[in-house]
PyMOL CGO cylinders between C-alpha atoms (Angstrom):
from pymol import cmd
from pymol.cgo import CYLINDER

trace = [
    CYLINDER, 52.53, -28.78, -66.68, 50.15, -30.47, -69.12, 0.3, 1, 1, 1, 1, 1, 1,
    CYLINDER, 50.15, -30.47, -69.12, 50.70, -33.81, -70.83, 0.3, 1, 1, 1, 1, 1, 1,
    CYLINDER, 50.70, -33.81, -70.83, 48.63, -35.12, -73.72, 0.3, 1, 1, 1, 1, 1, 1,
    CYLINDER, 48.63, -35.12, -73.72, 48.33, -38.88, -73.86, 0.3, 1, 1, 1, 1, 1, 1,
    CYLINDER, 48.33, -38.88, -73.86, 46.83, -40.68, -76.82, 0.3, 1, 1, 1, 1, 1, 1,
    CYLINDER, 46.83, -40.68, -76.82, 45.16, -43.96, -76.00, 0.3, 1, 1, 1, 1, 1, 1,
    CYLINDER, 45.16, -43.96, -76.00, 46.30, -46.70, -78.41, 0.3, 1, 1, 1, 1, 1, 1,
    CYLINDER, 46.30, -46.70, -78.41, 43.68, -47.58, -80.99, 0.3, 1, 1, 1, 1, 1, 1,
    CYLINDER, 43.68, -47.58, -80.99, 41.72, -44.36, -80.54, 0.3, 1, 1, 1, 1, 1, 1,
    CYLINDER, 41.72, -44.36, -80.54, 43.62, -42.24, -83.04, 0.3, 1, 1, 1, 1, 1, 1,
    CYLINDER, 43.62, -42.24, -83.04, 43.66, -38.56, -82.15, 0.3, 1, 1, 1, 1, 1, 1,
    CYLINDER, 43.66, -38.56, -82.15, 41.22, -38.92, -79.29, 0.3, 1, 1, 1, 1, 1, 1,
    CYLINDER, 41.22, -38.92, -79.29, 43.31, -38.45, -76.18, 0.3, 1, 1, 1, 1, 1, 1,
    CYLINDER, 43.31, -38.45, -76.18, 42.89, -37.25, -72.69, 0.3, 1, 1, 1, 1, 1, 1,
    CYLINDER, 42.89, -37.25, -72.69, 44.61, -34.41, -70.93, 0.3, 1, 1, 1, 1, 1, 1,
    CYLINDER, 44.61, -34.41, -70.93, 46.25, -35.03, -67.61, 0.3, 1, 1, 1, 1, 1, 1,
    CYLINDER, 46.25, -35.03, -67.61, 47.33, -32.14, -65.44, 0.3, 1, 1, 1, 1, 1, 1,
    CYLINDER, 47.33, -32.14, -65.44, 50.12, -32.74, -62.97, 0.3, 1, 1, 1, 1, 1, 1,
    CYLINDER, 50.12, -32.74, -62.97, 49.30, -31.99, -59.36, 0.3, 1, 1, 1, 1, 1, 1,
    CYLINDER, 49.30, -31.99, -59.36, 51.92, -29.44, -58.41, 0.3, 1, 1, 1, 1, 1, 1,
    CYLINDER, 51.92, -29.44, -58.41, 51.49, -26.77, -55.79, 0.3, 1, 1, 1, 1, 1, 1,
    CYLINDER, 51.49, -26.77, -55.79, 49.08, -24.05, -56.88, 0.3, 1, 1, 1, 1, 1, 1,
    CYLINDER, 49.08, -24.05, -56.88, 47.47, -26.01, -59.71, 0.3, 1, 1, 1, 1, 1, 1,
    CYLINDER, 47.47, -26.01, -59.71, 43.88, -27.26, -59.68, 0.3, 1, 1, 1, 1, 1, 1,
    CYLINDER, 43.88, -27.26, -59.68, 43.27, -30.99, -59.23, 0.3, 1, 1, 1, 1, 1, 1,
    CYLINDER, 43.27, -30.99, -59.23, 43.02, -33.30, -62.23, 0.3, 1, 1, 1, 1, 1, 1,
    CYLINDER, 43.02, -33.30, -62.23, 39.80, -32.90, -64.23, 0.3, 1, 1, 1, 1, 1, 1,
    CYLINDER, 39.80, -32.90, -64.23, 37.57, -35.95, -64.42, 0.3, 1, 1, 1, 1, 1, 1,
    CYLINDER, 37.57, -35.95, -64.42, 38.59, -38.15, -67.37, 0.3, 1, 1, 1, 1, 1, 1,
    CYLINDER, 38.59, -38.15, -67.37, 35.76, -38.75, -69.85, 0.3, 1, 1, 1, 1, 1, 1,
    CYLINDER, 35.76, -38.75, -69.85, 33.71, -41.82, -69.04, 0.3, 1, 1, 1, 1, 1, 1,
    CYLINDER, 33.71, -41.82, -69.04, 33.25, -44.68, -71.49, 0.3, 1, 1, 1, 1, 1, 1,
    CYLINDER, 33.25, -44.68, -71.49, 29.86, -43.40, -72.71, 0.3, 1, 1, 1, 1, 1, 1,
    CYLINDER, 29.86, -43.40, -72.71, 31.19, -39.92, -73.46, 0.3, 1, 1, 1, 1, 1, 1,
    CYLINDER, 31.19, -39.92, -73.46, 34.28, -41.28, -75.20, 0.3, 1, 1, 1, 1, 1, 1,
    CYLINDER, 34.28, -41.28, -75.20, 32.19, -43.72, -77.26, 0.3, 1, 1, 1, 1, 1, 1,
    CYLINDER, 32.19, -43.72, -77.26, 29.81, -40.99, -78.36, 0.3, 1, 1, 1, 1, 1, 1,
    CYLINDER, 29.81, -40.99, -78.36, 32.72, -38.73, -79.37, 0.3, 1, 1, 1, 1, 1, 1,
    CYLINDER, 32.72, -38.73, -79.37, 34.24, -41.51, -81.46, 0.3, 1, 1, 1, 1, 1, 1,
    CYLINDER, 34.24, -41.51, -81.46, 30.92, -42.32, -83.13, 0.3, 1, 1, 1, 1, 1, 1,
    CYLINDER, 30.92, -42.32, -83.13, 30.05, -38.71, -83.96, 0.3, 1, 1, 1, 1, 1, 1,
    CYLINDER, 30.05, -38.71, -83.96, 33.58, -38.18, -85.26, 0.3, 1, 1, 1, 1, 1, 1,
    CYLINDER, 33.58, -38.18, -85.26, 33.11, -41.16, -87.56, 0.3, 1, 1, 1, 1, 1, 1,
    CYLINDER, 33.11, -41.16, -87.56, 29.83, -39.74, -88.84, 0.3, 1, 1, 1, 1, 1, 1,
    CYLINDER, 29.83, -39.74, -88.84, 31.52, -36.40, -89.57, 0.3, 1, 1, 1, 1, 1, 1,
    CYLINDER, 31.52, -36.40, -89.57, 34.20, -38.19, -91.60, 0.3, 1, 1, 1, 1, 1, 1,
    CYLINDER, 34.20, -38.19, -91.60, 31.49, -39.68, -93.83, 0.3, 1, 1, 1, 1, 1, 1,
    CYLINDER, 31.49, -39.68, -93.83, 30.31, -36.20, -94.86, 0.3, 1, 1, 1, 1, 1, 1,
    CYLINDER, 30.31, -36.20, -94.86, 31.66, -34.20, -97.82, 0.3, 1, 1, 1, 1, 1, 1,
    CYLINDER, 31.66, -34.20, -97.82, 35.06, -32.67, -97.05, 0.3, 1, 1, 1, 1, 1, 1,
    CYLINDER, 35.06, -32.67, -97.05, 33.83, -29.07, -97.09, 0.3, 1, 1, 1, 1, 1, 1,
    CYLINDER, 33.83, -29.07, -97.09, 31.17, -29.81, -94.48, 0.3, 1, 1, 1, 1, 1, 1,
    CYLINDER, 31.17, -29.81, -94.48, 33.06, -32.06, -92.04, 0.3, 1, 1, 1, 1, 1, 1,
    CYLINDER, 33.06, -32.06, -92.04, 34.48, -29.45, -89.70, 0.3, 1, 1, 1, 1, 1, 1,
    CYLINDER, 34.48, -29.45, -89.70, 31.19, -27.60, -89.33, 0.3, 1, 1, 1, 1, 1, 1,
    CYLINDER, 31.19, -27.60, -89.33, 29.14, -30.72, -88.60, 0.3, 1, 1, 1, 1, 1, 1,
    CYLINDER, 29.14, -30.72, -88.60, 31.79, -32.22, -86.29, 0.3, 1, 1, 1, 1, 1, 1,
    CYLINDER, 31.79, -32.22, -86.29, 31.61, -29.04, -84.19, 0.3, 1, 1, 1, 1, 1, 1,
    CYLINDER, 31.61, -29.04, -84.19, 27.79, -29.11, -84.22, 0.3, 1, 1, 1, 1, 1, 1,
    CYLINDER, 27.79, -29.11, -84.22, 27.77, -32.76, -83.12, 0.3, 1, 1, 1, 1, 1, 1,
    CYLINDER, 27.77, -32.76, -83.12, 30.22, -32.05, -80.26, 0.3, 1, 1, 1, 1, 1, 1,
    CYLINDER, 30.22, -32.05, -80.26, 28.18, -29.04, -79.20, 0.3, 1, 1, 1, 1, 1, 1,
    CYLINDER, 28.18, -29.04, -79.20, 25.01, -31.10, -79.02, 0.3, 1, 1, 1, 1, 1, 1,
    CYLINDER, 25.01, -31.10, -79.02, 26.81, -33.85, -77.08, 0.3, 1, 1, 1, 1, 1, 1,
    CYLINDER, 26.81, -33.85, -77.08, 27.94, -31.38, -74.42, 0.3, 1, 1, 1, 1, 1, 1,
    CYLINDER, 27.94, -31.38, -74.42, 24.32, -30.60, -73.59, 0.3, 1, 1, 1, 1, 1, 1,
    CYLINDER, 24.32, -30.60, -73.59, 23.29, -34.23, -73.07, 0.3, 1, 1, 1, 1, 1, 1,
    CYLINDER, 23.29, -34.23, -73.07, 23.73, -36.69, -70.21, 0.3, 1, 1, 1, 1, 1, 1,
    CYLINDER, 23.73, -36.69, -70.21, 26.20, -39.53, -70.96, 0.3, 1, 1, 1, 1, 1, 1,
    CYLINDER, 26.20, -39.53, -70.96, 23.50, -42.14, -71.64, 0.3, 1, 1, 1, 1, 1, 1,
    CYLINDER, 23.50, -42.14, -71.64, 21.71, -39.75, -73.96, 0.3, 1, 1, 1, 1, 1, 1,
    CYLINDER, 21.71, -39.75, -73.96, 24.99, -39.01, -75.74, 0.3, 1, 1, 1, 1, 1, 1,
    CYLINDER, 24.99, -39.01, -75.74, 25.37, -42.61, -76.89, 0.3, 1, 1, 1, 1, 1, 1,
    CYLINDER, 25.37, -42.61, -76.89, 21.75, -42.74, -78.07, 0.3, 1, 1, 1, 1, 1, 1,
    CYLINDER, 21.75, -42.74, -78.07, 22.27, -39.47, -79.97, 0.3, 1, 1, 1, 1, 1, 1,
    CYLINDER, 22.27, -39.47, -79.97, 25.44, -40.82, -81.63, 0.3, 1, 1, 1, 1, 1, 1,
    CYLINDER, 25.44, -40.82, -81.63, 23.67, -44.04, -82.68, 0.3, 1, 1, 1, 1, 1, 1,
    CYLINDER, 23.67, -44.04, -82.68, 20.81, -42.02, -84.20, 0.3, 1, 1, 1, 1, 1, 1,
    CYLINDER, 20.81, -42.02, -84.20, 23.38, -39.96, -86.13, 0.3, 1, 1, 1, 1, 1, 1,
    CYLINDER, 23.38, -39.96, -86.13, 24.89, -43.12, -87.56, 0.3, 1, 1, 1, 1, 1, 1,
    CYLINDER, 24.89, -43.12, -87.56, 21.45, -44.19, -88.80, 0.3, 1, 1, 1, 1, 1, 1,
    CYLINDER, 21.45, -44.19, -88.80, 20.94, -40.83, -90.49, 0.3, 1, 1, 1, 1, 1, 1,
    CYLINDER, 20.94, -40.83, -90.49, 24.47, -40.33, -91.77, 0.3, 1, 1, 1, 1, 1, 1,
    CYLINDER, 24.47, -40.33, -91.77, 23.93, -41.53, -95.35, 0.3, 1, 1, 1, 1, 1, 1,
    CYLINDER, 23.93, -41.53, -95.35, 20.84, -39.39, -95.90, 0.3, 1, 1, 1, 1, 1, 1,
    CYLINDER, 20.84, -39.39, -95.90, 22.69, -36.38, -94.45, 0.3, 1, 1, 1, 1, 1, 1,
    CYLINDER, 22.69, -36.38, -94.45, 25.64, -37.11, -96.74, 0.3, 1, 1, 1, 1, 1, 1,
    CYLINDER, 25.64, -37.11, -96.74, 23.35, -37.33, -99.79, 0.3, 1, 1, 1, 1, 1, 1,
    CYLINDER, 23.35, -37.33, -99.79, 21.58, -34.09, -98.96, 0.3, 1, 1, 1, 1, 1, 1,
    CYLINDER, 21.58, -34.09, -98.96, 24.88, -32.24, -98.40, 0.3, 1, 1, 1, 1, 1, 1,
    CYLINDER, 24.88, -32.24, -98.40, 26.41, -33.62, -101.60, 0.3, 1, 1, 1, 1, 1, 1,
    CYLINDER, 26.41, -33.62, -101.60, 23.38, -32.37, -103.55, 0.3, 1, 1, 1, 1, 1, 1,
    CYLINDER, 23.38, -32.37, -103.55, 24.04, -28.75, -102.57, 0.3, 1, 1, 1, 1, 1, 1,
]
cmd.load_cgo(trace, "trace")
């Protein structure tokens, strides 16, 4: 059985909790604060982009986050915030 819980104040970012019944794997590790923060920040950057480009860039940002250590994820997300307006301008000019 799988339950989806949404943490108040985090919008659609939630965490999945698997019940520990016989024959099911143990609970996966919940995301740590650094990983959750970086997901929220990169999601915010994606929402600043033109509507037609948001989904693509949100997936690219998540993909790049998966390959980084948690501390590096936050640094990556902060760099994205700094570059978000120039990325938005270049995408809007297409």
